[in-house]
Structure formats: structure tokens, C-alpha cells
N, C-alpha and C positions, 0 to 999 in steps of 0.2 A: 491521494484521490482528487477527483475533480467533480464538481466545482469546489473550490476551497473558500470562496468568499461569496457574500450575497450578490455583489456585482457580477461575478462570474456566473452565478446561478441565473440571474436575470438575463444576461447575454445569451446563455444557453437556451432559455425559454424562447428567445426570438428566432432560434433556428430549428428547434425541435420540441416535441411535447413528450416529457418523460412520464412513464407509467410505473416505474420501479426504481427505487434508489436503495442502495445497500450501504449501511454504516457498520464498520467493524470497530467495536469497542475493545481496545487492547489496553491493559494497565500501563500507566505512565512509565514505570520502572522497566517493564518488559520492552517497550519501544525504545527507551533510552539505551538499554543494554544492547539491543540488536543493532541500532544505528551506530552506536559507538564501536561496534566490532567490525565495521565495514572499512576495508582498505582497498586501494585501487592501484592499478598499473597505469601511470599517467599516459604513456605513449599509445597504448591500445584502448584504454578505457575499461579493461577487464576488471570486474569487481569480485572481491573475495569477502567472505564473512568468516571471521575467526571461529565462530561457533557452528555455522551451518555449511560453509563451503570454503574451508581453509586451503591455502596453498600447500603443496607437498612439503615445502621447506618454509618455515615461518618467516614472513617478511620479504619473500622473494617470489617473483612472478614465475608460474609454472613453465611457460613457454620460452621466455627470454633469459631468465635468471637475474633480471634487473630488480632493483629494490622496489617494494610497494610503499605507498605513502597513505597517510590518513589525511583526508581533506580537513581543512580548518573547521568546516561546519559539521563534521562528523565527530569532533572531539566532544567528550561528555558534557562540558559546560555549554557548548554551542548547541548541542542536541537538546538539552533541557530548555534552553531559551526558545529554540524553534518550536518545540512541542507546546510550550505555554502560549506562544503567539498563534500557533495553528488552532489550538483549542478555542481561543477567544474569537478568532476569525470564522471558525467553522460553526460555532453555536447558532448564529442566525440562519445558516444554510440548513442545518439539521431541523430547526424549528419550522422553517418554510416547508420542507418536504413532509415533516410530521403532520403539519396542519392540512396538507393536501391528501393525507392518507396513503402516501406511496412509499413511506420510509419503512425499511425492514432492518432491524438492528441485530447484530450478532456479537456476543461477548466471549472472550477467551484469551488464551495465551499461546495456543499452538494451532498452526494451520491445519494439521491433519485432524484436529478435533472440531474446528469451525467449518471447514470445507464441506463435509457431508450435509450440513444444514443449508449452506448457501447453494450447493448443487441441487438439493431437493427443491428449494424455492425457484431457482432458475429453470429447472426441468418442468415445473408446473406452469411456467409462463411462456416458455419457448418450445414450439413443437420440435420433435426430433427430426433430424435430417436423414432421409432415407437414401441409401446408395441406389445406383441404377438397377442393381440386381434385386433390390427389395421392392422396386416400383412395379 
């Protein structure tokens, strides 16, 4: 997400005024597992997730048949360290937007269970776009 730090939030304030901020609260273990399951095809940048979007053949890019690699920062130990660092850096950002009354938090472990609530919030804030036929 963005902004990730208080400094980024302050820089963002200088170019626009936010009226809605969404925070997704996902358990540490869920995030660690998902990020650790990510593998990439270096030449193309195609990303696979062994749980949600696995390649047809484990460890091999679907299009080229070349090997997939796991980035160093996607290995479980590195992911855990990244998440701890992010949590510490994001806390002041969360507090800032909470104090402004524009923070909306959603908790869960599955996108299909969280999304309907996020969609409802966004739908209440953003008018629908009508096609030319509907105008």
C-alpha cells in the first residue's frame, strides 16, 4: 500500500487531499504464507503464486518452460522481517488517518470475503459511471 511511512503521507498531503483511506488488516501468518509462495520468471517478470496462481508445471514458466525463481526478499525469513518493519513504519500513518476520521479498516484472510465490504464503502463514496446509453 501507499503511503507506507509518515514522510510519504506528508508528501502526499502536499499534492492532494485524501477523504478516504483503506487499511486491510491481514494476520501476519497469512501474509507471510502468501508472500513466501510467490515465484517469478526473471526474464518476463511473470509472477506465480503456488497457492493462488500456480504454473502448470511446478517451478517452470508456463510460456517459456524456463525455471522460476524465488526472490531473496520472498523467502520466509525475509518476508517475516519485511512485515515487522512495515508494521512499525505504517503505525504512524494509520494513526494519522485515524485521527482525521478518514480511515476505514477491514480485517480478514480471504479477498472474496473482504472485498464486498470494501466495494460497498467505495460504492457509497464514488458515484457510478453511466454509459452513453444510460445518459
